[in-house]
C-alpha positions as CSV (number, residue, x, y, z in Angstrom):
1,M,-2.3,-16.8,10.4
2,R,-2.6,-17.8,6.8
3,N,-0.4,-18.8,4.4
4,G,2.5,-19.9,6.8
5,W,4.4,-17.2,6.8
6,P,6.9,-17.5,9.8
7,H,7.3,-15.5,12.8
8,G,11.0,-14.3,12.3
9,F,13.0,-12.8,10.1
10,P,16.2,-14.7,8.5
11,L,17.8,-10.7,7.7
12,S,20.8,-9.7,10.2
13,R,22.6,-6.6,8.4
14,A,22.1,-3.1,10.2
15,A,21.8,-0.5,8.3
16,L,21.4,-0.4,5.1
17,P,22.8,2.3,2.5
18,A,20.1,4.5,1.3
19,R,20.9,7.8,-0.6
20,R,20.0,10.9,0.9
21,L,17.5,13.1,-1.2
22,Q,17.0,17.0,-0.7
23,I,13.6,16.6,1.0
24,Q,12.5,18.6,3.6
25,T,12.2,17.0,6.9
26,F,9.4,17.1,10.0
27,D,9.0,16.0,13.5
28,P,8.6,12.2,13.7
29,P,5.8,11.1,15.0
30,P,5.3,11.4,18.5
31,P,4.6,8.7,21.1
32,R,1.3,7.0,20.8
33,A,-1.1,3.8,22.2
34,P,0.9,0.5,20.6
35,I,-0.5,0.4,17.1
36,K,-3.0,-2.9,16.3
37,L,-2.8,-3.8,12.8
38,T,-5.1,-6.4,13.0
39,S,-9.2,-6.0,13.7
40,D,-10.3,-7.1,17.5
41,S,-14.5,-6.7,16.3
42,P,-16.1,-9.9,15.1
43,E,-16.3,-11.0,11.4
44,D,-19.9,-11.0,10.9
45,E,-20.2,-12.2,7.3
46,E,-24.6,-12.4,7.3
47,Y,-24.0,-8.2,7.9
48,Y,-20.6,-7.7,6.4
49,N,-20.7,-4.2,4.5
50,E,-18.4,-3.5,2.0
51,P,-15.2,-1.4,2.8
52,E,-15.4,2.4,2.6
53,F,-12.6,2.9,0.3
54,L,-13.8,0.9,-2.4
55,N,-16.6,3.4,-2.8
56,L,-14.5,6.3,-3.5
57,P,-13.3,7.2,-7.0
58,A,-9.8,5.9,-9.0
59,P,-6.8,7.7,-8.4
60,P,-5.1,8.9,-11.0
61,A,-3.7,6.8,-13.8
62,L,-0.2,5.4,-13.6
63,P,2.2,6.6,-16.7
64,D,3.6,3.8,-18.7
65,R,7.1,3.9,-16.8
66,P,8.2,4.5,-13.6
67,W,7.7,8.1,-12.1
68,T,10.7,10.3,-11.8
69,K,12.6,11.8,-9.2
70,A,10.8,14.8,-9.5
71,E,7.4,13.1,-9.6
72,A,8.2,10.6,-7.2
73,V,9.3,13.6,-4.7
74,A,6.0,16.1,-5.6
75,R,3.8,12.8,-4.6
76,F,5.2,12.4,-0.8
77,E,5.6,16.1,-0.7
78,Q,1.6,16.1,-1.9
79,A,0.7,13.4,0.6
80,L,2.6,15.1,3.2
81,K,0.9,18.5,2.7
82,T,-2.7,17.0,3.3
83,F,-1.3,15.0,6.5
84,P,1.3,17.4,8.2
85,K,0.6,15.5,11.3
86,I,1.9,12.1,9.5
87,T,-0.5,9.8,12.0
88,Q,-3.5,11.6,10.7
89,A,-3.0,10.2,7.7
90,F,-2.8,6.0,9.2
91,D,-6.0,7.5,10.9
92,Y,-7.6,8.1,7.9
93,L,-6.9,5.2,6.1
94,I,-8.0,3.1,9.1
95,E,-11.3,5.0,9.3
96,M,-12.1,4.4,5.8
97,D,-11.1,-0.1,6.8
98,Y,-8.5,0.0,4.1
99,T,-7.3,-3.9,4.7
100,L,-3.4,-3.1,4.0
101,F,-2.4,-2.7,7.0
102,Q,-4.7,-5.6,8.8
103,D,-3.0,-7.8,6.0
104,L,0.6,-6.6,6.9
105,G,-0.3,-7.5,10.5
106,E,-1.0,-11.1,9.4
107,I,2.2,-11.9,7.7
108,A,4.7,-10.2,9.3
109,G,3.5,-11.6,12.6
110,D,6.0,-10.6,15.4
111,L,8.8,-9.3,12.8
112,L,8.3,-6.2,13.9
113,S,7.9,-4.6,17.8
114,D,4.8,-3.0,18.9
115,R,7.6,0.4,18.8
116,E,8.8,-0.3,15.3
117,R,4.8,-1.3,13.9
118,Q,4.1,2.6,15.4
119,F,6.6,4.2,13.6
120,L,6.5,2.6,10.4
121,A,2.4,2.9,9.8
122,P,2.5,6.4,9.2
123,I,5.2,6.4,6.9
124,L,2.9,3.2,5.1
125,S,0.2,5.5,5.5
126,L,1.7,9.0,3.7
127,L,2.9,5.8,0.7
128,V,-0.4,4.5,0.0
129,L,-1.4,8.1,-0.6
130,A,1.4,9.0,-3.3
131,F,-0.4,6.4,-5.4
132,A,-3.8,7.6,-3.8
133,P,-4.4,11.2,-2.9
134,R,-7.0,12.0,-0.1
135,G,-10.4,11.4,-1.5
136,T,-10.2,8.1,-4.2
137,C,-9.5,4.9,-4.0
138,P,-6.7,3.7,-2.9
139,P,-5.6,0.2,-4.4
140,E,-6.7,-3.2,-3.0
141,I,-4.0,-5.3,-2.9
142,D,-4.6,-9.4,-3.1
143,F,-3.6,-11.2,0.6
144,A,-1.7,-14.0,-1.8
145,D,0.2,-11.6,-3.6
146,L,1.5,-9.5,-0.9
147,S,2.7,-12.7,1.5
148,E,4.2,-13.8,-2.2
149,A,6.2,-10.8,-2.4
150,F,7.0,-10.9,1.4
151,R,9.0,-14.3,0.8
152,R,10.3,-13.1,-2.4
153,E,11.8,-10.0,-1.2
154,T,12.9,-11.3,2.1
155,A,15.0,-14.2,0.1
156,A,16.5,-11.5,-2.3
157,L,18.2,-9.3,0.9
158,D,18.9,-12.7,2.4
159,N,21.2,-13.8,-0.5
160,L,23.1,-10.7,-1.0
161,S,26.7,-11.3,-1.1
162,N,28.5,-9.3,1.9
163,K,31.8,-8.3,-0.5
164,R,29.1,-7.0,-2.8
165,F,26.4,-5.9,-0.4
166,E,26.0,-1.7,-1.5
167,E,26.3,-2.4,-5.4
168,Q,24.1,-5.6,-5.0
169,F,21.4,-3.2,-2.7
170,E,21.9,-0.7,-5.6
171,Q,20.3,-3.3,-8.0
172,W,17.8,-4.3,-5.6
173,L,16.1,-0.8,-5.2
174,V,16.4,-0.6,-9.3
175,G,14.8,-3.5,-9.3
176,S,11.1,-2.0,-7.7
177,S,8.5,-1.2,-10.0
178,Q,9.1,2.2,-8.7
179,P,12.6,3.3,-7.9
180,Q,12.7,6.9,-7.5
181,L,9.8,6.6,-4.6
182,L,11.2,3.8,-2.8
183,E,14.4,5.7,-2.4
184,V,12.4,9.0,-1.3
185,Y,10.9,6.9,0.6
186,L,14.0,4.8,2.4
187,S,15.3,8.4,3.0
188,L,12.4,9.1,5.0
189,V,12.8,6.1,7.3
190,V,16.3,6.8,7.7
191,T,15.9,10.6,8.5
192,L,12.9,10.0,10.8
193,S,14.8,7.4,12.8
194,D,17.8,9.6,13.6
195,Q,15.0,12.5,14.6
196,A,12.9,10.2,16.9
197,P,13.4,10.0,20.4
198,P,14.6,7.2,22.2
199,N,12.0,6.3,23.6
200,I,10.4,5.6,19.8
201,R,13.6,5.1,18.1
202,P,13.5,1.8,16.2
203,T,16.9,0.0,16.1
204,N,19.2,-0.3,13.6
205,A,18.8,-3.7,12.8
206,S,14.8,-3.3,12.0
207,R,16.2,-0.7,9.1
208,T,15.9,-3.7,6.9
209,S,12.8,-4.9,8.0
210,F,11.2,-1.5,6.9
211,F,12.9,-1.1,3.7
212,I,11.7,-5.1,2.6
213,I,8.1,-3.4,3.7
214,L,8.5,-0.3,1.6
215,R,9.8,-2.2,-1.2
216,V,6.9,-4.5,-1.0
217,V,4.5,-2.4,-0.7
218,I,5.7,0.2,-3.4
219,D,5.5,-3.1,-6.1
220,E,2.2,-4.2,-5.0
221,L,0.3,-0.5,-4.7
222,D,2.3,-0.2,-8.5
223,R,0.8,-3.8,-9.5
224,A,-2.4,-3.6,-8.0
225,M,-3.1,0.0,-10.2
226,R,-1.8,-1.2,-13.3
227,K,-3.8,-4.4,-13.3
228,A,-6.9,-2.1,-12.8
229,I,-6.4,-0.4,-15.1
230,K,-5.5,-3.5,-17.3
231,S,-8.7,-4.7,-16.6
232,V,-10.9,-1.3,-17.1
233,R,-8.9,-1.5,-20.7
234,L,-10.0,-5.0,-21.7
235,L,-13.9,-4.2,-20.5
236,T,-13.9,-1.3,-22.7
237,N,-12.4,-3.0,-25.7
238,A,-15.1,-6.1,-25.3
239,V,-17.8,-3.6,-24.7
240,V,-16.9,-1.5,-28.2
241,N,-15.8,-4.8,-30.2
242,R,-19.1,-5.7,-29.3
243,A,-21.1,-3.1,-30.4
244,V,-19.1,-3.0,-33.8
245,S,-19.9,-6.6,-34.1
246,R,-23.5,-5.1,-34.5
247,G,-22.8,-2.7,-36.6
248,A,-23.4,0.2,-34.0
249,D,-21.0,3.3,-35.4
250,M,-18.0,4.3,-33.9
251,E,-19.3,8.0,-33.3
252,V,-21.9,6.8,-31.3
253,I,-19.9,4.4,-29.0
254,C,-17.6,7.2,-28.2
255,G,-19.9,9.9,-27.3
256,G,-18.9,11.9,-30.0
257,F,-14.8,11.7,-29.7
258,V,-12.5,10.1,-31.0
259,C,-11.5,6.9,-28.5
260,A,-8.2,4.7,-28.6
261,V,-9.3,1.1,-27.3
């Protein structure tokens, strides 16, 4: 395991408060064979091929603010409309070699049981698709950033006071880069947990782990997308400034259109 992420979890609180949203419910994922978040295929750097997802076009840009509640619900509903059977969303991302699940498997270790991974993986897949709809490139999250975010958010929830737990938990929600989207997916986890048949129903104690994972993945997806946008803007500015310094006409640079750089 990389970066020494511990095989365990310090939190013991059971069901955390999550506000219900007026979203359409649906059947929880059916029982499946245990989901493995890591691959058994041998790594052969000599014949390494770039993951398929990196060849897809960029997803729609994020606004310069968090999504509103209506926008967050719309993103969720669009992802669900694309994959009404949410287990297919997980299959879609795995087939294109999306690396998030493998990295999560290494970082989380035995934090989640096979049953809990089976339950959470399709929900995380819908979350990825909220940022990058089908046919676009899902954000590539750096492993070190993901690992550090897990350490940070685990410590944050572990330090909440029992006397002011609900108030501090609300503050923890608001501290997300996409608080409305986080609330949508926390409500989804609670709803599906309550509806799930006993053989795949997560324990109440596991919800704490789910909530941390959802917060971390949302924040890192948002961060990766904004970092990519910033890199493109910096590259564009560098190209334009270099062309202008050589005497190029701005209309030629912008293809006849006014452009802001």
